[in-house]
N, C-alpha and C positions, 0 to 999 in steps of 0.2 A: 168548582172551577178546576181546570186542568193545571198541572204543573208546567213549567217551561219545557223540560225534556219530553213530556207526553204530548204537548202541543206541537213541538217540532216534529216528532215522529208521526203525528196525525197528518200534518201538512205534507210531509215527504211521501207518505203512503199514497196520497191522492195524485201524485205526480210521478208516474213510473219511469219516464225518461229522465227525470231529475234524479231519481233514486239510482238509475243505471249510471248516470254521469258521476254521482258521488262515489259509487263503488269503483269506477274507472279512475278516479282521482283527477277528473277534468275540470272541476269547479273550484274557484277561489272562495273559501268559506267565509271570509270577511264580507266580500261583495254579496254573497248569498244571504248572509245573516241580515244585512241592511235591507235586502229586498223582502225577505220573509217577516221582518219585525212587525210591520203593521198587522199582518194576519195573526201572528203569535200573540200580540197584545190584545187583539179582539177576542181570542180564545181564552186567554188567561184572566182577562178583565182588569188588567193594570199595565202600566208602562214597564218595559223591560229594556235592559241594556244590550248593546250589540255583543258585548263579551259574553253575556249569559247565553245568548242564542248560539254564538260560536262554540262555547263549551258544550252545549247540548249536541251540536252537530258533530263535534269531535268524538263524543262518546257514542253517538249513533252509528257513525260510518263503519267501525269495525264489526258491529252486529249486523249491519246491512250486507257487509262483504261476506260474512259467514252464511247468512240466510240465502243470499243470491247464489253463492257457490253450491250450497246444498240443494236448492230448488232446481238449478240448472242441471246439476249432475243427475238428479232423480228423473228429470224429464227426458234428457238427451240420451243417457245411457241405455234407456229402455225403448228407444226408437227401433222399430223393426226395419223391414226392407225399405229402401229408397229407390223408387222406380222413375226413370226418365223417358218421356216420350217427346218426339219432335214432329215437325210437319203438321202443325195444328192451326185451326182458324177459329175465331170467336165471332159470334153473331149475337145481336141483342134485338129482340122484337117487342113491340107493345103487346101486352096481353089483349086477347080478343076471344070471342066465342068460338072461333074456328081454329084457334092456335093448337088446342089439344088434338084435334083431328089431324092437323098437319104433322104433329109430333108422332102420332101413331102410324101414319103413312111412312114417315122416314124410318122409324125403328123397324117396321116390317120389311122395308126395302134393304136395309143393311144387316139384318140379323144373320144372314148366311155369308156375309163378307168377312174374310179373315183379316186380323190386324187392323180393324177399323175402330177408332175411338169416337164415341158419341155420348154426350151427357147433356142433360137439361137442368137448369137451376131457375126456379120460378120465384119471382118477387111479387110484391103487391101490384105493381103496375107494369112490370116487364119481365121477360123471360130471356135468359142467357143460354146460348147453345154453343158448346165447344165440340169441334169435330175434327177428324183427320182431314187434311187438305185435299185428299183424294176425292172426298164426296162433297166438296164445295159446290160444283155444278148441280148435284142432286139437291142440295139445300136450296140453291137458288131457284131451281125448277119448282120444288114442292111449296116453298114459302113466298112465291113471287107475288101473291096478292096480300101478304101481310105487311104491316108497316115496319120496316127495318130501321132501327135506330142507329145502329153502327155495325161495321164489319172490319175485322182486324186479322191480318194473316202473318205468317212468319213468326209463329209462336211455338213455344215448347212447354212442357209441364213437368213438375216433380211431385210424385206421390209419395207421402210419408205414412208408413204404418205405425200407428200409436199403440202404446200398451193399453190394456183393457181398462186400467184404473185411471186413464187420462180424464174421464168424465168427472172424477171427484178430486182431481189434482189441479188447483188454481194456477193460472199462469202458464199453461202448456203452450198455448198459441203465442202469447206474448214473448216468451223466451226464444221461440224459434223465429218468429217474424223480426224480433229485434236484431238477430244475427244478420238477416237479409237487409234490414233497413240501414244498419250501420255501414253497409257496403254500397248503399245508394242503388239497390236493386228495386225497380219498380214492379209491383205485382199487378197484372192485368185483371186476374180473376182468382177467386178462391172457391173451391168446391169441397164441401165437407160432409162426412158421414160420421157415424158414432166413433169408430176407431181408425179413421184414416182421413187425411185431407190432402188436396191437391192444389198447388199454386201454379198458375199459368203466367208465364213471363216471356219476354222477348227472346228470340233465338240468340241475340247477342249477349244476353245475360245468363244463359243456361249453364255454361261451364263454370262461371264464378259461383253461381248459387249452389250447384251441386258440390263443388269443392268446399264451400263454407259449411254446408250441412254435414258432410262427411268428416271434415276436420273437427267440427263441434262434437260429433258422435265419438270420434277416436279420442279426442282429448278427455272427454267425460269418462271414458272407460279406463283411463290410466290410473 
């Protein structure tokens, strides 16, 4: 059976937003202890007092603060270029036997166009297309016979270059997305490759999102 401190740590590890709130000092430990007690008792196999859970939380929080600061610094200080694009549109189409052919036609039509953004992200049942607003009429023309699920305009994107070791560093995306989520910034799409990712958000949120990421990077470098 686990000890009470070990059980508390296991429970908190499974709840990343709870961990973040503890680090920020936003949670009443007495109230949290009462809420966690049934789960702690199940793990340790016996009844526990609120005070024992509170003591375990008090001992855990400083370690969480240190671990969070170290992980965040490691992730953010190694972020490379941050590139902003504006005037984007987002399309979602149901996957079909002819969709690949339409994608090839679009790519062939835009390959000689300068400063045009065009990317596809294929899921199991649907495919997302994010393009420069300037080629929206072209997309409408080429994909007119496909089943369009949605279309959103007035979007912008932020592309973040990640360090090569990000693939073996847990929590890379969490620590970055947490910064955006705390400021209530909605992410319309996420486009990811091995060492970079792009978030697509509303034009209204682009300035705040860019400022948040740049400030996080600057603070981590201090």
